[in-house]
N, C-alpha and C positions, 0 to 999 in steps of 0.2 A: 203770784197767785197760782192756784192749782186748778186744773180742769177736773170735772167729776167723772173719773174713769173707774168703774168698779174693779176692773182687772188690776189697775195700779194699786188699789187698796188691798187687794189680795197679795200682791207682791210685797207691799210695805209690812204686812202682818205675817209674812211667810206662811200663808195659808194655802191649802190645796186649791188649785184653780182648775175646775173641771169644765170642759167646753163641749159644744156641739158643732157639727159640720153641716153647713148649708150649701147644697149644690143646685137647688132649684130656685128660679127667680120668683119666689112667692113670699109676699109679706105675711100671709096667713101662716105659712109653715115657719117662717122666721120668728114670728111672735110666739107660736106654740113652743118652739124650742126654747126661746128666751124665758118663757114663763115657767119652764120646768124647774122645780125646786132643786137647788144645788148648782145650776149652771151660772157661771160668771162671765163667760165669753162665748161668742158665736163666730166661727170662721166663715166668712163669705167667700166662697171659692170661685174666683174669676179665672182660675187657671184650668182646672179640669171640669168645673161645673158649667152649667148653662147660663151663668150670670155674666152680664157685661156692665160697663160703667153706666149704661142707661138705667140700670136698676139700683145703683149704689145709694142714691140719696134716700129713697123711700125705705129701702131695707135697713140702712144705718139708723134711721130715725125710729123705726118700729122696734128695733132691737134695743136701742138706747132708752126708749120710753118704757121698756120693760125692766130697766135697772140692770142691764147687762152690757158689756163692751162689745161692739162690732169691730172685728178685724178683717181686713180684706187681703186675700192672697191674690196678688197680681200675676200675670203670666210670665213676666220677665223683669230683669233688673233695669228697667227703663225709667229715667227720671220723669218723663211725661206721664207714665202710668202711675207712678207714685203720687205725683201732683194731683191727678184726677181722683185717685182714691181718697187722699187726705182732704182735698177741697170739698168732697161730698160728705165729710163729717165722720169718717172712720176714726176710731180711737187708736188705731195702729195698722201696720201693714205686716204681711208675711211674704218673704221673697224665696222662691224655690231655687234649688241648685246654687246655693251660696258657696261656691267651690274655692274661693281664694280670699285672702284679706284685702286685696286690691278691689275686688268686686264689692265686698262688704263696705269698704270705706266709701265707695261711690254711692252706694245705697244710703248710707247714713247721711252723707252730704245732701242728698236729694230730699231728705225728710226735714231738714233744718233751714230756717230763714237765715239770711246773711246777718252778721258776718260769719256765723258758725257753719253755714252751708250755702246751697245754691237754689233753694226752693223759691219759686216765684210767688208773688203776693196776690192773693185773691180769695180770701176765706169768707165769701158772702153766703155760703150754703152749709156752714159747719154747725147747723142747729143741733145735731146729735151730740155735739161735745158740750153743749150748754153755753157757748160763747160764739161771737161773730166778730169779724173785722179786727180792729186794733186790740180789743180785749182778748180775742183768740190768739192773735199773733204774740202777745206778751207772754203767753203761757205755753204755747205749742211746743217750742224746742225742748222744754223740760218734761213734757208730759206724753208726747206721742210715743207709742210703743213700737219698737223695731224688732221684729222676729225674723231670723234667718234660718232657712231649712238646711240641715246637714244631711245629705243623702247621696254622697259620692265619696269614693276613697281619697280623692284630692283634698276634699274638705276635712276629712278625718286626719290626714297627714299634716294639715296646717291648722288644726283646731286651736292650738295654743295662741297662734297669731290672730286668728279670727275673733276669739273672745276678748282680745285686747282692744278691738275696735269699739265704737260707741253704740253697741247694740244692747238690747235688754234681754233677749231670749235667743237661745239656740233651740231649734225645734227639729227633732229627728224625724225624717220620713223613713221608717224602717223597711218598707217594702221596696222603695226606690233604692235605698242603700244596699239591700241584699242583691237586687238585680244588677246594680252597677258594680258590685264586688264580685258577682258571679257565684254567690253562696246562698245557702238556705237561710230563711228567716229563723232566728233562734238558735242557729248552729254556733259552734265554738268561735269561729272567726267573726261572725256577725255580732255575737254577744260581746266579744272583746272590743269591737269598734264602738258599740253602743256605750260600754262602760268608759272607754277613753273619752268620748264626747261628754258624758255626764260628769266625769271627774274634773275635766278641764274647765267646764262651765261653772261648776260649783266652786272650784279653786279661784276662779276669776271674780266670784261674787255675782254672777249673772244667773238668770232663771233658766232652768233646764226643762224643756218640753219634749213631748213625743206623741205621735199619732197612734191612737188605739181605736179598735172597732167595737169593743164590748166593754161592759162594766167590769167584767172579770180581768180583762187585760189592763184596764185603767187602774184597778186596785193594786195589781201586781207592780205596775210601774211606779205608782205613788210609793209603795213599800220599798222600792229600790232607791228612792230619793228624788224622783222627778217631781217638779213643782206644778207643771202645767200640762194637762193630759186631756185629749179628746176622749169621749166615751162612745160615740157612734156618729153616723151620718144620717141625713134625712132619707136618702135613697136606700141605704141598707136597712133602715128600720122599716120602711114601707115594704121592701121585698121580703124581709124576714117575717114581718107580721102577716102578710098575705100567704106566704108559703106555710107558716105554722097553722093558719086557719084552714087552708086547703088540704093540709096534711091530715086533717081529721075527717075529711069527706071522702067517701069510697067511690069507686067505679067512675072516675073522671077520665 
Protein backbone atom coordinates (compact mmCIF):
# COMPACT_ATOMS: atom_id res chain seq x y z
CA UNK A 1 0.00 0.00 0.00
CA UNK A 2 1.00 3.65 -0.33
CA UNK A 3 0.55 6.39 2.22
CA UNK A 4 -1.09 9.59 1.00
CA UNK A 5 1.89 11.92 0.79
CA UNK A 6 1.27 14.91 -1.54
CA UNK A 7 5.00 15.47 -1.96
CA UNK A 8 5.47 11.85 -3.09
CA UNK A 9 2.83 12.49 -5.74
CA UNK A 10 4.79 15.50 -6.97
CA UNK A 11 7.92 13.37 -7.21
CA UNK A 12 6.06 10.64 -9.10
CA UNK A 13 4.79 13.08 -11.74
CA UNK A 14 8.09 15.01 -11.86
CA UNK A 15 6.21 18.21 -11.07
CA UNK A 16 7.64 21.32 -9.48
CA UNK A 17 7.39 21.02 -5.70
CA UNK A 18 7.26 24.46 -4.09
CA UNK A 19 7.41 24.66 -0.31
CA UNK A 20 7.23 27.02 2.64
CA UNK A 21 9.44 27.21 5.72
CA UNK A 22 7.91 27.20 9.22
CA UNK A 23 10.10 28.44 12.08
CA UNK A 24 7.42 29.52 14.56
CA UNK A 25 5.53 26.95 16.69
CA UNK A 26 2.10 28.04 15.50
CA UNK A 27 -0.57 25.81 13.98
CA UNK A 28 -2.31 28.94 12.69
CA UNK A 29 0.75 30.00 10.71
CA UNK A 30 1.38 26.41 9.59
CA UNK A 31 -2.15 26.12 8.22
CA UNK A 32 -1.94 29.52 6.54
CA UNK A 33 1.22 28.47 4.72
CA UNK A 34 -0.19 25.06 3.82
CA UNK A 35 -3.38 26.56 2.39
CA UNK A 36 -1.44 28.88 0.08
CA UNK A 37 -2.14 27.84 -3.50
CA UNK A 38 0.84 26.05 -5.05
CA UNK A 39 2.45 24.82 -1.81
CA UNK A 40 3.00 21.04 -1.68
CA UNK A 41 5.24 20.79 1.38
CA UNK A 42 6.04 22.69 4.56
CA UNK A 43 9.39 22.36 6.28
CA UNK A 44 8.95 22.30 10.05
CA UNK A 45 12.25 23.74 11.24
CA UNK A 46 13.33 22.16 14.52
CA UNK A 47 16.98 23.02 13.83
CA UNK A 48 17.10 26.82 13.60
CA UNK A 49 13.42 27.51 14.31
CA UNK A 50 11.66 27.78 17.67
CA UNK A 51 9.92 24.43 17.18
CA UNK A 52 10.59 21.39 19.39
CA UNK A 53 9.17 17.87 19.34
CA UNK A 54 6.50 19.09 21.77
CA UNK A 55 4.92 20.83 18.77
CA UNK A 56 5.39 18.12 16.13
CA UNK A 57 2.11 16.23 16.41
CA UNK A 58 -0.24 19.22 16.16
CA UNK A 59 1.77 20.92 13.42
CA UNK A 60 2.04 17.75 11.33
CA UNK A 61 -1.68 17.15 11.52
CA UNK A 62 -2.71 20.70 10.65
CA UNK A 63 -0.39 20.71 7.61
CA UNK A 64 -1.45 17.26 6.40
CA UNK A 65 -5.13 18.14 6.86
CA UNK A 66 -4.53 21.00 4.42
CA UNK A 67 -3.42 18.56 1.71
CA UNK A 68 0.29 19.28 2.06
CA UNK A 69 3.25 17.18 3.27
CA UNK A 70 4.93 18.13 6.57
CA UNK A 71 8.68 17.51 6.66
CA UNK A 72 10.65 17.99 9.86
CA UNK A 73 14.21 19.26 9.86
CA UNK A 74 15.77 17.83 13.00
CA UNK A 75 18.83 19.38 14.66
CA UNK A 76 21.25 16.49 14.09
CA UNK A 77 21.65 13.03 12.61
CA UNK A 78 20.50 11.28 15.78
CA UNK A 79 18.31 8.16 15.43
CA UNK A 80 16.20 9.10 18.47
CA UNK A 81 15.43 12.50 16.93
CA UNK A 82 14.47 10.85 13.66
CA UNK A 83 12.23 8.42 15.52
CA UNK A 84 10.47 11.22 17.42
CA UNK A 85 9.85 13.17 14.21
CA UNK A 86 8.49 10.21 12.27
CA UNK A 87 6.42 8.84 15.16
CA UNK A 88 4.63 12.21 15.32
CA UNK A 89 3.39 11.71 11.76
CA UNK A 90 5.89 13.61 9.62
CA UNK A 91 5.83 12.61 5.95
CA UNK A 92 9.59 12.86 5.93
CA UNK A 93 12.69 14.29 7.54
CA UNK A 94 15.47 16.64 6.53
CA UNK A 95 18.95 16.20 7.99
CA UNK A 96 21.38 19.15 8.14
CA UNK A 97 25.07 18.88 7.34
CA UNK A 98 24.94 15.47 5.66
CA UNK A 99 28.66 15.56 5.00
CA UNK A 100 29.51 11.92 4.28
CA UNK A 101 27.98 8.75 2.85
CA UNK A 102 28.54 7.04 6.21
CA UNK A 103 26.40 9.63 8.00
CA UNK A 104 23.72 9.41 5.31
CA UNK A 105 23.66 5.62 5.54
CA UNK A 106 23.11 5.90 9.30
CA UNK A 107 20.23 8.34 8.74
CA UNK A 108 18.53 6.12 6.17
CA UNK A 109 18.83 3.13 8.52
CA UNK A 110 17.14 5.15 11.27
CA UNK A 111 14.12 5.85 9.04
CA UNK A 112 13.42 2.19 8.20
CA UNK A 113 11.83 -0.59 10.21
CA UNK A 114 13.75 -3.90 10.42
CA UNK A 115 15.04 -5.76 8.58
CA UNK A 116 15.81 -2.81 6.31
CA UNK A 117 16.82 -0.54 9.19
CA UNK A 118 16.86 0.03 12.94
CA UNK A 119 13.77 2.18 13.56
CA UNK A 120 11.93 1.21 16.74
CA UNK A 121 8.25 0.33 16.51
CA UNK A 122 5.65 2.70 17.97
CA UNK A 123 3.51 4.45 15.32
CA UNK A 124 0.54 5.23 17.57
CA UNK A 125 0.44 8.93 16.67
CA UNK A 126 1.06 8.92 12.91
CA UNK A 127 -2.43 10.29 12.14
CA UNK A 128 -0.99 12.88 9.75
CA UNK A 129 0.08 10.06 7.42
CA UNK A 130 -3.41 8.59 7.23
CA UNK A 131 -2.40 5.32 8.90
CA UNK A 132 -1.57 3.92 12.34
CA UNK A 133 0.23 0.92 13.84
CA UNK A 134 0.49 -2.16 11.59
CA UNK A 135 -1.10 -0.41 8.60
CA UNK A 136 1.44 2.41 8.86
CA UNK A 137 4.36 0.05 9.39
CA UNK A 138 3.52 -1.93 6.25
CA UNK A 139 3.90 1.18 4.10
CA UNK A 140 6.36 3.42 5.95
CA UNK A 141 9.65 2.06 4.61
CA UNK A 142 8.64 2.72 1.01
CA UNK A 143 6.97 6.08 1.56
CA UNK A 144 8.87 8.11 4.17
CA UNK A 145 10.79 10.90 2.43
CA UNK A 146 14.47 11.25 3.36
CA UNK A 147 16.07 14.56 2.44
CA UNK A 148 19.69 15.35 3.27
CA UNK A 149 21.16 18.82 3.23
CA UNK A 150 24.30 19.40 1.21
CA UNK A 151 25.92 22.47 2.69
CA UNK A 152 29.61 21.71 3.21
CA UNK A 153 32.56 21.12 0.85
CA UNK A 154 33.06 17.63 2.32
CA UNK A 155 29.58 16.72 1.08
CA UNK A 156 30.22 18.28 -2.32
CA UNK A 157 33.42 16.24 -2.67
CA UNK A 158 31.52 13.01 -1.90
CA UNK A 159 28.22 13.82 -3.59
CA UNK A 160 28.40 10.88 -6.04
CA UNK A 161 28.66 8.47 -3.10
CA UNK A 162 26.00 10.25 -1.04
CA UNK A 163 23.34 10.06 -3.76
CA UNK A 164 23.87 6.32 -4.05
CA UNK A 165 22.55 5.86 -0.51
CA UNK A 166 18.83 5.27 0.01
CA UNK A 167 17.82 8.92 0.10
CA UNK A 168 15.08 10.64 -1.87
CA UNK A 169 16.29 14.24 -1.95
CA UNK A 170 19.49 16.24 -1.82
CA UNK A 171 18.61 19.68 -0.52
CA UNK A 172 21.21 22.40 -0.88
CA UNK A 173 21.62 24.97 1.87
CA UNK A 174 23.24 27.65 -0.30
CA UNK A 175 24.08 30.07 2.49
CA UNK A 176 25.71 27.50 4.76
CA UNK A 177 27.49 26.10 1.71
CA UNK A 178 28.95 29.52 0.91
CA UNK A 179 30.01 30.11 4.52
CA UNK A 180 31.65 26.69 4.83
CA UNK A 181 33.44 27.16 1.50
CA UNK A 182 34.53 30.69 2.42
CA UNK A 183 33.05 32.12 -0.78
CA UNK A 184 30.23 34.43 -1.84
CA UNK A 185 26.76 33.13 -2.61
CA UNK A 186 26.34 33.07 -6.37
CA UNK A 187 30.04 33.44 -7.10
CA UNK A 188 31.88 31.19 -9.54
CA UNK A 189 33.05 28.61 -6.99
CA UNK A 190 29.70 28.52 -5.25
CA UNK A 191 27.79 28.15 -8.50
CA UNK A 192 30.10 25.35 -9.64
CA UNK A 193 29.47 23.48 -6.38
CA UNK A 194 25.70 23.92 -6.74
CA UNK A 195 25.83 22.62 -10.31
CA UNK A 196 27.93 19.62 -9.29
CA UNK A 197 25.35 18.67 -6.64
CA UNK A 198 22.45 19.19 -9.05
CA UNK A 199 24.07 17.14 -11.82
CA UNK A 200 25.03 14.24 -9.52
CA UNK A 201 21.56 14.15 -7.99
CA UNK A 202 19.77 14.10 -11.34
CA UNK A 203 22.16 11.50 -12.74
CA UNK A 204 21.34 9.24 -9.78
CA UNK A 205 17.61 9.65 -10.42
CA UNK A 206 17.04 11.47 -7.12
CA UNK A 207 15.16 14.71 -6.38
CA UNK A 208 17.21 17.91 -6.36
CA UNK A 209 16.16 20.56 -3.85
CA UNK A 210 17.45 23.95 -2.76
CA UNK A 211 16.56 26.65 -0.24
CA UNK A 212 15.32 29.97 -1.58
CA UNK A 213 13.94 33.08 0.12
CA UNK A 214 11.89 34.64 -2.67
CA UNK A 215 9.66 33.60 -5.52
CA UNK A 216 12.12 35.11 -7.97
CA UNK A 217 14.94 32.95 -6.61
CA UNK A 218 12.67 29.90 -6.66
CA UNK A 219 11.67 30.44 -10.29
CA UNK A 220 15.32 30.75 -11.29
CA UNK A 221 16.24 27.52 -9.48
CA UNK A 222 13.33 25.62 -11.02
CA UNK A 223 14.55 26.85 -14.43
CA UNK A 224 18.01 25.45 -13.63
CA UNK A 225 16.48 22.00 -13.16
CA UNK A 226 15.77 21.81 -9.43
CA UNK A 227 12.65 19.85 -8.47
CA UNK A 228 11.94 20.93 -4.89
CA UNK A 229 12.41 24.57 -3.90
CA UNK A 230 11.33 26.67 -0.94
CA UNK A 231 9.83 30.08 -1.73
CA UNK A 232 10.11 31.90 1.60
CA UNK A 233 9.96 31.51 5.37
CA UNK A 234 7.31 32.61 7.84
CA UNK A 235 9.61 34.99 9.73
CA UNK A 236 11.02 36.58 6.56
CA UNK A 237 7.52 37.16 5.21
CA UNK A 238 6.46 38.80 8.48
CA UNK A 239 9.56 40.99 8.63
CA UNK A 240 9.43 41.99 4.97
CA UNK A 241 5.69 42.67 5.13
CA UNK A 242 5.96 44.93 8.14
CA UNK A 243 9.04 46.66 6.73
CA UNK A 244 7.27 47.31 3.41
CA UNK A 245 4.23 48.75 5.17
CA UNK A 246 6.29 50.91 7.54
CA UNK A 247 8.39 52.10 4.62
CA UNK A 248 5.34 53.99 3.39
CA UNK A 249 4.96 55.87 6.69
CA UNK A 250 6.99 59.05 7.17
CA UNK A 251 8.64 60.59 10.23
CA UNK A 252 8.97 57.48 12.33
